[in-house]
C-alpha positions in Angstrom: 47.6 163.2 84.8 46.9 166.8 85.7 44.4 169.6 84.9 46.7 171.0 82.1 45.8 168.1 80.0 42.1 168.8 80.5 42.5 172.4 79.6 44.5 171.5 76.4 41.8 169.1 75.3 39.0 171.5 76.0 40.8 174.4 74.3 41.5 172.1 71.3 37.8 171.7 70.8 37.3 175.5 70.8 40.4 176.6 68.9 41.1 174.6 65.8 44.5 172.9 66.2 45.3 173.1 62.4 44.8 176.9 62.2 45.1 178.1 65.8 41.9 180.2 65.1 38.3 180.1 66.2 34.9 181.3 65.2 32.7 181.6 68.3 29.0 182.6 68.5 28.1 184.6 71.6 24.4 183.8 72.2 24.0 184.7 75.9 22.9 188.3 75.6 19.5 187.7 77.3 21.0 187.3 80.8 22.2 190.9 80.7 19.8 192.8 78.6 16.6 190.7 78.2 15.4 189.0 75.0 17.5 190.1 72.0 16.3 190.3 68.5 16.9 187.0 66.8 16.7 185.0 70.1 13.5 186.5 71.6 11.4 183.3 71.7 11.9 179.6 72.2 11.1 179.1 68.6 13.7 181.6 67.4 16.3 180.1 69.7 15.7 176.6 68.3 15.8 177.9 64.7 19.1 179.7 65.2 20.8 176.9 67.2 19.9 174.4 64.5 22.1 176.5 62.1 25.2 176.9 64.3 26.9 173.5 63.5 29.8 175.2 61.7 30.8 177.3 64.6 33.9 176.3 66.6 32.2 177.3 69.8 28.9 178.6 71.0 28.5 180.6 74.2 25.3 180.3 76.2 24.1 181.3 79.7 23.6 178.7 82.4 19.8 178.6 82.1 19.9 178.2 78.3 22.0 175.0 78.5 19.2 172.6 79.3 17.3 173.8 76.3 20.1 173.7 73.8 22.4 171.0 75.1 21.9 168.7 72.0 23.7 171.4 70.0 26.9 170.2 71.7 26.4 166.4 71.7 28.3 164.3 69.1 31.3 164.6 66.9 32.0 167.7 64.9 29.9 169.8 67.1 30.7 173.3 68.5 32.6 173.5 71.8 30.5 174.5 74.8 31.3 178.0 76.2 29.5 179.2 79.3 28.9 182.9 80.0 29.9 182.9 83.6 28.6 186.2 84.8 26.1 189.0 84.6 26.6 192.7 84.3 24.2 195.7 84.5 26.5 198.1 82.7 25.1 199.7 79.4 21.7 198.1 79.8 19.3 200.1 77.7 16.0 199.3 79.6 15.5 200.3 83.2 19.1 200.8 84.5 18.9 201.9 88.1 22.0 203.0 89.9 23.8 206.0 91.3 22.6 209.0 89.2 20.8 206.6 86.9 24.0 204.9 85.8 25.2 201.4 86.7 29.0 201.1 87.2 29.8 197.7 85.8 28.6 195.7 88.8 28.9 192.0 88.1 27.8 188.7 89.7 29.1 185.2 89.1 26.3 182.9 87.9 27.9 179.4 88.3 30.3 177.5 90.5 33.3 176.3 88.6 33.0 172.8 89.9 29.5 172.5 88.6 30.6 174.0 85.3 33.3 171.3 85.0 30.7 168.6 85.8 28.5 169.9 83.0 31.2 169.3 80.4 31.8 172.9 79.6 34.9 173.5 77.5 35.5 177.2 78.4 33.9 180.0 80.3 33.8 183.7 79.5 33.9 186.4 82.2 34.0 190.2 82.0 36.8 192.3 83.6 35.5 195.8 84.2 38.2 198.3 84.7 38.3 202.1 85.0 35.7 202.2 87.7 35.0 205.4 89.5 35.1 203.5 92.7 38.5 201.9 93.0 37.1 199.2 95.4 35.0 197.9 92.5 38.1 197.6 90.3 40.0 195.8 93.0 37.0 193.4 93.4 37.0 192.8 89.7 40.7 191.9 89.6 40.3 189.6 92.6 37.2 187.9 91.1 38.9 187.3 87.7 42.1 186.0 89.4 40.0 183.5 91.4 38.2 182.4 88.3 41.5 181.9 86.5 43.0 179.8 89.3 39.8 177.7 89.4 39.9 177.1 85.7 43.6 176.0 86.0 42.6 173.7 88.8 39.7 172.1 86.8 41.2 172.2 83.3 38.6 174.6 81.9 39.5 177.2 79.2 39.1 180.8 80.2 38.1 183.7 78.0 38.2 187.2 79.6 36.5 190.2 78.0 38.0 193.4 79.4 35.7 196.4 79.4 35.9 200.0 80.5 33.3 201.3 83.0 33.6 204.6 81.2 32.8 203.4 77.7 29.8 205.6 77.3 31.4 208.7 78.8 35.0 208.9 77.7 35.9 208.5 74.0 39.4 207.4 75.1 37.9 204.4 76.9 38.1 202.4 73.6 41.4 203.7 72.4 44.2 201.4 71.3 46.3 202.4 74.4 43.5 201.6 76.8 42.5 198.4 75.1 46.1 197.2 75.0 46.4 197.8 78.7 43.2 196.0 79.5 43.9 193.0 77.2 47.4 192.6 78.7 46.0 192.7 82.2 43.6 189.9 81.2 46.4 187.8 79.8 48.5 188.4 83.0 45.6 187.3 85.1 45.5 184.0 83.3 43.2 184.3 80.3 43.6 181.6 77.7 41.8 183.8 75.2 41.0 187.5 75.3 37.8 188.9 73.7 38.4 192.5 72.6 36.3 195.3 71.3 37.2 196.9 67.9 39.1 200.2 68.6 38.2 201.6 65.2 40.8 200.6 62.6 43.3 197.9 61.7 46.3 199.7 63.0 44.8 200.3 66.4 43.7 196.7 66.7 47.1 195.5 65.7 48.5 197.4 68.7 46.2 195.5 70.9 47.0 192.1 69.5 50.8 192.7 69.4 50.9 193.6 73.1 48.7 190.7 74.3 50.5 187.4 74.3 47.1 185.5 74.8 45.2 185.0 71.5 42.7 187.8 70.9 39.2 187.2 69.5 37.4 190.2 68.1 34.0 191.0 69.6 31.3 191.7 67.0 29.2 194.5 68.4 26.1 195.6 66.6 25.1 194.2 63.3 23.6 191.2 61.6 21.7 192.6 58.6 24.8 193.1 56.4 26.8 190.0 55.7 29.4 191.9 53.7 30.1 194.3 56.6 30.5 191.3 59.0 32.9 189.6 56.6 34.9 192.8 56.1 35.2 193.3 59.9 36.4 189.8 60.4 38.9 190.1 57.6 40.2 193.4 59.1 40.6 191.7 62.5 42.6 188.9 61.1 44.8 191.3 59.2 45.5 193.0 62.5 46.6 189.8 64.2 43.4 188.4 65.7 43.1 184.7 66.2 39.5 184.7 65.4 36.1 186.3 66.1 33.5 186.0 68.8 30.4 187.4 67.1 26.8 187.3 68.5 24.3 189.6 66.9 26.1 189.5 63.6 25.3 185.8 63.5 22.0 185.2 65.3 20.3 188.3 63.9 21.2 187.4 60.3 18.6 185.9 58.0 20.8 182.8 57.5 23.2 182.2 60.5 24.7 179.2 58.7 25.7 181.3 55.7 27.4 183.8 58.0 29.4 181.0 59.7 30.5 179.6 56.4 31.8 183.0 55.3 33.5 183.6 58.7 35.1 180.2 58.6 36.5 181.0 55.1 38.0 184.2 56.4 39.3 183.1 59.8 40.5 179.6 58.9 41.3 179.8 55.2 42.5 183.3 54.9 40.0 184.2 52.2 39.4 187.9 51.4 36.0 189.5 51.1 36.6 189.9 47.4 37.3 186.2 47.0 34.1 185.4 48.8 32.0 187.7 46.6 33.5 186.0 43.5 32.8 182.5 44.9 30.1 180.5 43.2 26.9 180.3 45.2 27.6 183.4 47.2 
């Protein structure tokens, strides 16, 4: 026996073996930016998590786990993904730092041995690149490399989300060329899955997925009120070669999270188009 077996089993809970695709709900926003709309209160958290059964995986922060652990217990339940770190970049409320701007400073929230003991299937960590201070970028590479090696040692799946520290300042920070470089670095560090931002169109995202040999999941970004827009984005991502989606606000801010997951499952796992879903009875 070795840890590769554990990683294969855990990733098989997250990525459906029959399709090779995954629909993951990211519900850990609070640890970075405070209470998000849709998950502001304990009552809202319980309401949303009761409607996430159809997800392939759900990502939570370490402190949330004790409150929502029943979501993951039993057969045909979502895989447990842990948001491994914290960042202060792009926080809207009270963001102190040099010149009033944080530079993607991160901190690891959990020890990987404790994560394995908790039965976590996969962890997600950020990889902030393009720092003004090259020492910060070096620290990020070293941090992610350590996490990757620990995940290999313990048989835990690893999702890396590469981000640019200049996203808010430089329009090129989200270009296909930059995103392709960042996603490939993530794969080469040892990511099992890479979570990537949408660079603007199908052709640009196809450039990202083609040059990253690790499966790419699309990050959802803002949204949640318009189910059709969410479905179209997921469909465009799959057309561009994505292996699934990792949506947060587009699911937990929606009036009916279960309906969103049903529609996303049809697109990601069944190859359905938005037009087919609109024509489906009961939609």
